[in-house]
Residue, then its C-alpha position, 0 to 999 in steps of 0.5 A: m527501511r521503515a523510516i524511508e517508507r514513513a518519509v515517503h508516506l508523509a510526503m504523499l500525505r502532504q500532497l493529498e492534504d493540499a489536494g483536498y484530502h484532509e481526512i487521510r492519515v499515514p495509516h490510510v496511505a499505507l492501506l491505499a498503497h496496497m489497493t487494487t482495481e479488483g479489490r482485496r479481502l480484509s485479511e489480504f490487507a492485514e497480511l500485506m500491512q503486517v497488522t491485525k484484521s481489526a486494525v485494517s477494518q477500522l481503517v476501511t471503515q474510516l475510508e468508507r465513511n469518507g467515500l474513498v473505498e467500498r466493500v463489495p461482495d467477493p464473486t468467488d465467495g459469497r460470504a466474503a467482501l472485497i475492499r476497493a477504491t471508489p471513483r473519488a479515490d482515483r484523483g488521490f491516487r494520481v496525486a500520490r503517484a505523482q508525488l512518488a515519481r517526484i521522490e524517485r527522481e530526487w533519489e535518482r539525482l541523489i544516488g544515480l540511476e545505476q545505484l537506484d536500479g541496483l537498490s530496486k533489484t536488491l530490495g526485490l530480492l530481500e522482499d522475496w527472501s522475507r516472503k519465504r520466511q512467512p509462516n504461511s509460505a509453502t516454500t519455507s521448509a522446502e527451500e531451507 
């Protein structure tokens, strides 16, 4: 699964480079894949990416320096900051989403729509299973 994810990220990276986003690297693509319009806390990105907060902080600093993300105060906690995309990042998101759509069409041609739908459902079930195995999951002990 990681090899497939990496191949998708590399394909997106090539398209982003062609669109003028030369400062983006694969780890940036991985972080930006988890971006929301409201923003997320650094710790949320770290958990989603399964890396340290320090690693995420370095990525955010690089993206911030290039004008792709910004840190804004968290309205629910004045001590915390949210990381969100800037308007400059919006065009990059469109480029990356278009590339992902092309990849998904290629997968559909390769394995067929029915199998692709089944794969998507299966991966969703496995993702739910993995979340329940997380140390911070409240349902872990109740469902085992």
